[in-house]
Each structure stands twice: as C-alpha cells, then as structure tokens.
Backbone as CSV, one residue per row, in Angstrom:
resi,resn,N_x,N_y,N_z,CA_x,CA_y,CA_z,C_x,C_y,C_z
1,MET,70.791,73.765,146.753,70.119,73.045,145.681,69.029,73.899,145.033
2,ASP,68.239,74.602,145.860,67.157,75.430,145.333,67.688,76.580,144.492
3,LYS,68.822,77.185,144.901,69.398,78.290,144.131,69.839,77.801,142.756
4,LYS,70.447,76.636,142.710,70.888,76.080,141.441,69.691,75.810,140.536
5,LEU,68.622,75.268,141.095,67.423,74.988,140.334,66.803,76.282,139.805
6,ASN,66.801,77.340,140.606,66.263,78.625,140.164,67.052,79.181,138.987
7,TRP,68.367,79.088,139.022,69.185,79.579,137.917,68.937,78.777,136.648
8,VAL,68.762,77.493,136.782,68.470,76.649,135.626,67.126,77.061,135.014
9,MET,66.150,77.303,135.865,64.834,77.714,135.375,64.906,79.083,134.696
10,ILE,65.648,80.015,135.278,65.794,81.345,134.681,66.483,81.250,133.329
11,PHE,67.552,80.466,133.262,68.279,80.301,132.000,67.373,79.666,130.941
12,THR,66.619,78.641,131.315,65.723,77.971,130.379,64.658,78.939,129.870
13,LEU,64.078,79.723,130.765,63.085,80.710,130.375,63.692,81.745,129.422
14,PHE,64.899,82.201,129.730,65.594,83.158,128.859,65.781,82.575,127.463
15,MET,66.212,81.335,127.368,66.448,80.705,126.060,65.136,80.549,125.287
16,ILE,64.057,80.232,125.977,62.760,80.098,125.312,62.327,81.443,124.750
17,VAL,62.444,82.510,125.549,62.076,83.850,125.092,62.964,84.270,123.928
18,LEU,64.262,84.032,124.042,65.189,84.388,122.966,64.842,83.653,121.681
19,SER,64.567,82.362,121.764,64.229,81.609,120.558,62.924,82.096,119.949
20,PHE,61.955,82.507,120.780,60.705,83.055,120.273,60.943,84.363,119.536
21,VAL,61.742,85.245,120.124,62.027,86.543,119.512,62.736,86.356,118.176
22,VAL,63.722,85.468,118.148,64.489,85.248,116.920,63.621,84.593,115.857
23,SER,62.799,83.597,116.239,62.001,82.879,115.236,60.795,83.675,114.768
24,SER,60.269,84.602,115.586,59.083,85.348,115.189,59.407,86.542,114.303
25,SER,60.660,86.926,114.234,61.044,88.073,113.418,61.168,87.643,111.965
26,SER,60.699,88.490,111.059,60.860,88.177,109.638,62.306,88.376,109.210
27,ARG,63.043,89.138,109.988,64.446,89.421,109.703,65.210,89.205,111.003
28,PRO,65.683,87.979,111.272,66.309,87.707,112.569,67.521,88.586,112.823
29,LEU,67.610,89.083,114.057,68.722,89.936,114.434,69.915,89.124,114.914
30,LEU,69.675,87.941,115.431,70.743,87.107,115.946,70.753,85.766,115.245
31,SER,71.929,85.247,114.987,72.050,83.872,114.538,73.235,83.267,115.258
32,ILE,73.102,82.027,115.633,74.163,81.357,116.361,74.770,80.329,115.422
33,THR,76.078,80.417,115.222,76.780,79.596,114.265,77.818,78.747,114.973
34,LYS,77.832,77.449,114.681,78.853,76.582,115.256,80.201,76.898,114.628
35,GLY,81.241,76.860,115.427,82.595,77.031,114.932,82.964,78.454,114.559
36,ALA,82.223,79.430,115.030,82.546,80.827,114.707,83.857,81.221,115.362
37,LYS,84.610,82.061,114.687,85.903,82.496,115.204,85.718,83.612,116.226
38,PRO,86.508,83.606,117.290,86.414,84.683,118.279,86.993,85.977,117.705
39,PRO,86.660,87.122,118.320,87.181,88.387,117.808,88.685,88.493,118.027
40,VAL,89.336,89.234,117.159,90.746,89.520,117.341,90.846,90.716,118.273
41,VAL,91.598,90.570,119.328,91.738,91.652,120.291,92.916,92.513,119.869
42,THR,92.642,93.795,119.716,93.694,94.740,119.372,93.814,95.731,120.516
43,HIS,95.001,96.199,120.772,95.212,97.151,121.862,95.589,98.501,121.288
44,LYS,94.852,99.512,121.696,95.112,100.864,121.230,94.917,101.795,122.418
45,ALA,95.912,102.562,122.724,95.890,103.390,123.925,94.819,104.479,123.890
46,LYS,94.511,105.052,122.721,93.606,106.193,122.644,92.135,105.806,122.796
47,SER,91.769,104.567,122.511,90.371,104.172,122.534,90.034,103.412,123.801
48,SER,88.803,103.591,124.276,88.368,102.839,125.443,87.956,101.424,125.044
49,HIS,87.848,101.150,123.743,87.476,99.825,123.259,88.714,99.149,122.678
50,SER,88.920,97.897,123.049,90.119,97.211,122.587,89.805,96.035,121.673
51,CYS,88.555,95.792,121.347,88.188,94.668,120.488,87.698,95.177,119.137
52,SER,87.908,94.355,118.147,87.284,94.610,116.857,86.662,93.293,116.413
53,TYR,85.638,93.399,115.598,84.881,92.224,115.197,84.766,92.164,113.682
54,PRO,84.747,90.954,113.116,84.551,90.837,111.666,83.193,91.411,111.267
55,ILE,83.194,92.124,110.161,81.952,92.699,109.639,81.866,92.342,108.160
56,HIS,80.692,91.937,107.738,80.452,91.557,106.346,79.490,92.578,105.748
57,ILE,80.008,93.400,104.862,79.214,94.456,104.240,78.281,93.825,103.211
58,GLU,76.987,94.010,103.390,75.994,93.475,102.473,75.620,94.497,101.403
59,ARG,75.614,95.775,101.820,75.240,96.834,100.886,75.848,98.146,101.359
60,VAL,76.345,98.924,100.421,76.849,100.268,100.721,75.733,101.238,100.374
61,LYS,75.211,101.929,101.387,74.129,102.894,101.169,74.685,104.248,100.760
62,ASP,75.817,104.605,101.353,76.416,105.919,101.218,77.910,105.705,101.497
63,GLY,78.719,106.705,101.370,80.144,106.561,101.638,80.476,106.210,103.079
64,ASP,79.538,106.469,104.000,79.797,106.176,105.410,78.693,105.359,106.071
65,THR,77.757,104.820,105.279,76.628,104.060,105.824,76.469,102.748,105.064
66,PHE,76.287,101.663,105.819,76.272,100.327,105.242,75.185,99.468,105.889
67,VAL,74.782,98.420,105.199,74.000,97.344,105.793,74.983,96.196,105.917
68,ALA,75.082,95.619,107.118,76.128,94.626,107.346,75.724,93.615,108.415
69,THR,76.472,92.518,108.451,76.373,91.526,109.514,77.662,91.601,110.307
70,ILE,77.533,91.696,111.625,78.688,91.783,112.515,78.781,90.481,113.286
71,ASP,79.946,89.828,113.218,80.171,88.579,113.944,80.742,88.882,115.318
72,LEU,79.994,88.502,116.343,80.414,88.691,117.727,80.950,87.371,118.276
73,PRO,81.530,87.386,119.462,82.000,86.131,120.055,80.848,85.155,120.298
74,TRP,81.185,83.940,120.602,80.254,82.864,120.961,79.317,82.491,119.820
75,GLY,79.715,82.755,118.588,78.898,82.373,117.448,77.658,83.221,117.247
76,ILE,77.630,84.418,117.798,76.480,85.309,117.671,76.762,86.319,116.555
77,SER,75.778,86.516,115.704,75.895,87.497,114.620,74.747,88.486,114.705
78,LEU,75.062,89.761,114.527,74.039,90.795,114.371,73.824,90.930,112.868
79,ARG,72.693,90.462,112.389,72.464,90.375,110.960,71.680,91.570,110.436
80,HIS,72.019,91.980,109.210,71.295,93.013,108.461,71.160,94.315,109.263
81,GLN,72.254,94.772,109.828,72.243,95.976,110.658,72.651,97.199,109.849
82,ASP,71.999,98.324,110.117,72.441,99.590,109.542,73.623,100.054,110.376
83,VAL,74.744,100.292,109.710,75.990,100.664,110.375,76.493,101.962,109.766
84,ARG,76.949,102.866,110.608,77.531,104.118,110.133,78.945,104.231,110.668
85,ALA,79.859,104.620,109.800,81.224,104.887,110.239,81.162,106.089,111.173
86,GLY,81.559,105.894,112.407,81.432,106.944,113.406,82.603,107.899,113.476
87,ASP,83.621,107.676,112.640,84.821,108.516,112.745,85.053,109.420,111.531
88,PHE,84.081,109.490,110.603,84.177,110.446,109.499,82.785,110.658,108.912
89,ASP,82.659,111.708,108.121,81.396,112.060,107.472,81.672,112.183,105.977
90,ALA,81.181,111.226,105.198,81.421,111.230,103.753,80.467,112.201,103.059
91,TRP,80.816,112.536,101.809,79.942,113.378,101.002,78.578,112.714,100.886
92,GLU,77.526,113.508,100.885,76.157,112.992,100.797,75.828,112.648,99.343
93,SER,75.080,111.539,99.153,74.704,111.135,97.798,73.222,111.372,97.515
94,SER,72.519,111.955,98.489,71.106,112.315,98.301,70.773,113.464,99.254
95,ARG,69.538,113.929,99.175,69.106,115.029,100.036,68.326,114.536,101.267
96,ARG,68.442,113.245,101.599,67.719,112.696,102.758,68.100,113.374,104.060
97,ARG,69.349,113.703,104.212,69.816,114.313,105.457,69.391,115.774,105.489
98,ARG,68.476,116.115,106.363,67.885,117.450,106.405,68.635,118.423,107.307
99,SER,69.567,117.927,108.101,70.239,118.795,109.081,71.377,119.616,108.488
100,VAL,71.712,119.395,107.221,72.790,120.141,106.575,72.347,120.574,105.178
101,THR,73.021,121.583,104.655,72.749,122.032,103.289,73.543,121.157,102.334
102,ILE,72.844,120.603,101.340,73.477,119.694,100.389,73.308,120.273,98.987
103,THR,74.423,120.495,98.321,74.405,121.071,96.975,74.383,119.962,95.927
104,ASP,74.079,120.351,94.689,74.121,119.386,93.581,75.536,118.842,93.398
105,GLU,76.534,119.702,93.591,77.939,119.282,93.485,78.263,118.206,94.532
106,GLU,77.755,118.397,95.752,78.007,117.404,96.802,77.344,116.068,96.465
107,ILE,76.147,116.098,95.913,75.472,114.856,95.535,76.270,114.128,94.463
108,ARG,76.817,114.881,93.506,77.658,114.262,92.467,78.873,113.597,93.107
109,LYS,79.556,114.327,94.014,80.716,113.766,94.721,80.306,112.552,95.562
110,GLY,79.158,112.661,96.232,78.688,111.575,97.092,78.403,110.293,96.339
111,LYS,77.797,110.415,95.163,77.532,109.224,94.344,78.831,108.590,93.873
112,ASN,79.808,109.423,93.530,81.123,108.915,93.134,81.789,108.191,94.307
113,VAL,81.754,108.806,95.486,82.355,108.207,96.681,81.699,106.870,96.994
114,THR,80.374,106.808,96.907,79.653,105.566,97.190,80.117,104.450,96.262
115,THR,80.270,104.759,94.986,80.723,103.765,94.007,82.142,103.292,94.318
116,VAL,83.028,104.221,94.629,84.428,103.872,94.909,84.539,103.074,96.209
117,VAL,83.818,103.491,97.252,83.852,102.775,98.533,83.286,101.367,98.365
118,ARG,82.215,101.229,97.589,81.627,99.911,97.327,82.672,98.981,96.707
119,ALA,83.404,99.469,95.718,84.428,98.654,95.064,85.589,98.340,96.012
120,TYR,86.016,99.317,96.805,87.124,99.125,97.754,86.766,98.078,98.811
121,LEU,85.568,98.177,99.355,85.166,97.216,100.382,84.939,95.827,99.792
122,ALA,84.417,95.745,98.578,84.224,94.446,97.930,85.570,93.768,97.671
123,ALA,86.568,94.549,97.276,87.900,93.992,97.007,88.598,93.523,98.286
124,ASN,88.189,94.051,99.433,88.821,93.709,100.712,87.833,93.056,101.683
125,SER,86.811,92.406,101.155,85.705,91.919,101.983,86.120,90.941,103.076
126,GLU,87.188,90.214,102.894,87.620,89.225,103.897,88.433,89.844,105.022
127,SER,88.774,91.116,104.913,89.633,91.726,105.937,89.052,93.019,106.505
128,ILE,87.724,93.044,106.681,87.072,94.224,107.248,86.607,93.897,108.664
129,ARG,86.905,94.804,109.581,86.513,94.633,110.978,85.877,95.925,111.454
130,ILE,85.139,95.850,112.543,84.532,97.035,113.133,84.941,97.115,114.595
131,GLN,85.298,98.314,114.990,85.674,98.581,116.381,84.606,99.509,116.962
132,PRO,84.071,99.170,118.127,83.045,100.046,118.724,83.587,101.442,119.004
133,THR,82.695,102.423,118.957,83.041,103.786,119.336,82.452,104.046,120.724
134,ASP,82.681,105.226,121.252,82.156,105.555,122.576,80.625,105.602,122.592
135,ARG,80.019,105.918,121.448,78.553,105.889,121.332,78.163,104.653,120.555
136,GLU,77.217,103.878,121.090,76.793,102.647,120.426,75.940,102.908,119.197
137,ARG,75.045,103.896,119.287,74.115,104.175,118.192,74.063,105.675,117.925
138,GLY,73.808,106.012,116.664,73.701,107.409,116.278,72.273,107.904,116.392
139,VAL,72.043,109.135,115.949,70.722,109.759,116.080,69.646,109.048,115.255
140,TYR,70.030,108.339,114.206,69.065,107.613,113.385,68.973,106.141,113.770
141,GLY,69.582,105.756,114.891,69.502,104.387,115.386,70.497,103.422,114.768
142,ARG,71.394,103.914,113.933,72.388,103.039,113.305,73.513,102.715,114.282
143,ILE,74.088,101.529,114.154,75.261,101.169,114.942,76.407,102.061,114.490
144,LEU,77.140,102.626,115.429,78.305,103.445,115.110,79.563,102.630,115.373
145,GLY,80.509,102.704,114.470,81.756,101.990,114.662,82.849,102.547,113.783
146,LYS,84.052,102.154,114.121,85.231,102.530,113.344,85.581,101.325,112.474
147,LEU,85.478,101.484,111.153,85.773,100.372,110.257,87.275,100.279,110.009
148,ILE,87.775,99.063,110.078,89.190,98.774,109.865,89.279,97.873,108.635
149,VAL,90.024,98.300,107.631,90.188,97.528,106.398,91.665,97.191,106.249
150,ARG,91.971,95.914,106.206,93.351,95.426,106.101,94.235,96.026,107.195
151,GLY,93.669,96.153,108.392,94.426,96.635,109.544,94.541,98.145,109.660
152,LYS,93.951,98.890,108.725,94.042,100.356,108.753,92.651,100.968,108.769
153,PRO,92.480,102.093,109.472,91.161,102.727,109.539,90.653,103.169,108.164
154,LEU,89.393,102.867,107.877,88.774,103.327,106.637,88.791,104.854,106.583
155,ALA,88.678,105.510,107.722,88.681,106.982,107.772,89.967,107.561,107.178
156,LYS,91.100,106.930,107.453,92.374,107.428,106.893,92.390,107.273,105.373
157,TRP,91.874,106.160,104.868,91.808,105.939,103.422,90.878,106.979,102.788
158,MET,89.736,107.227,103.444,88.796,108.225,102.940,89.433,109.617,102.917
159,GLN,90.167,109.944,103.965,90.824,111.247,104.049,91.903,111.381,102.977
160,LEU,92.660,110.316,102.776,93.720,110.304,101.761,93.160,110.596,100.364
161,HIS,91.957,110.094,100.092,91.332,110.285,98.779,90.356,111.464,98.734
162,HIS,90.326,112.279,99.801,89.476,113.478,99.871,87.996,113.143,99.719
163,PHE,87.549,112.059,100.374,86.162,111.644,100.318,85.377,112.075,101.560
164,ILE,85.986,112.871,102.399,85.338,113.282,103.639,84.671,114.634,103.439
165,ARG,83.451,114.711,103.903,82.643,115.934,103.752,83.359,117.120,104.390
166,GLY,83.378,118.240,103.666,84.003,119.442,104.191,85.479,119.573,103.821
167,GLU,86.061,118.504,103.281,87.461,118.570,102.825,87.467,118.568,101.318
168,ASP,88.276,119.396,100.724,88.372,119.435,99.250,89.731,119.037,98.766
C-alpha cells in the first residue's frame, strides 16, 4: 500500500512541476491535445529508428532549417522547435554560418533554394513527417531529423534538383 501511495505522490508532483514549466514559459514547448493521432511506424533496415512523426512546418529559415511543431504520441507536441534536416546540407542563404566559406553565388543559390523548398513544403504540408537521426541535436542545438515528404526523403528531392551544397 505504501509503495502505491509513493508512486501516486511522485506522479502528482511530476505533473505539478510539468504544468508549472509549461505555463510559466512564454513559448510553451509541450502541448497536450485530445484525440491526437499516434505516429505511423515505418520499418527500414538501415536506420536504428523505425518511427516517424507528423511535423508541421511553421517557417522555412533556410533550405535545410525550419521552425516546426512535431506531433509525438500521447497527444504531446514539441512546439516552435528549430529543426535541421540531418541528412543533407543545402546551399547557404546568408553568411551566418562561420565554419565554411560562403560566396555571393552560393547566397544567390541559397535564397532560391529557400524559396523553392518553402513552396514545396507548403504544397505538401499535410504529408510531411520527421524521422529521428542517430544524433538528437546538432551543434547549434537544433533538432536533427530526416524529413519525409509524401513518403519519400526530402534529401532525395533536394539531390534531384541539385539543391545540396557542394553539388552542381
């Protein structure tokens, strides 16, 4: 009886702390939604991750970087998250990235890629999913994932259209 009571108290304390964290943030990271759909489980032999989750792109920052909400199981959403496609590197649209040399030509290509990717993702907004990569976060703290659009990797579409950095 005492063990059961202790677990109830721990769970209650956890929920109180969680509700405080969520309500005190000006930009809540979690939201719980009734009737949320569970993730579609996909099986792929090459990846250690077998799940993908619906992702709602709110803003395209760059050809490979987005602000998005990710719907997880149990009605939990990660809201307003910086997400980077972890399986390709698009042309840069600004000089913010200091670790590589960025030419004026690359910035021109990067701005074009950003515009095209924005339109492509907007046209397919109901069928975009994210699959975790082996690394959860990148060097800038962004969530890393493999974006799947209409059942196909965004990286393949980017490669097909020569939007990947270093490919001409």
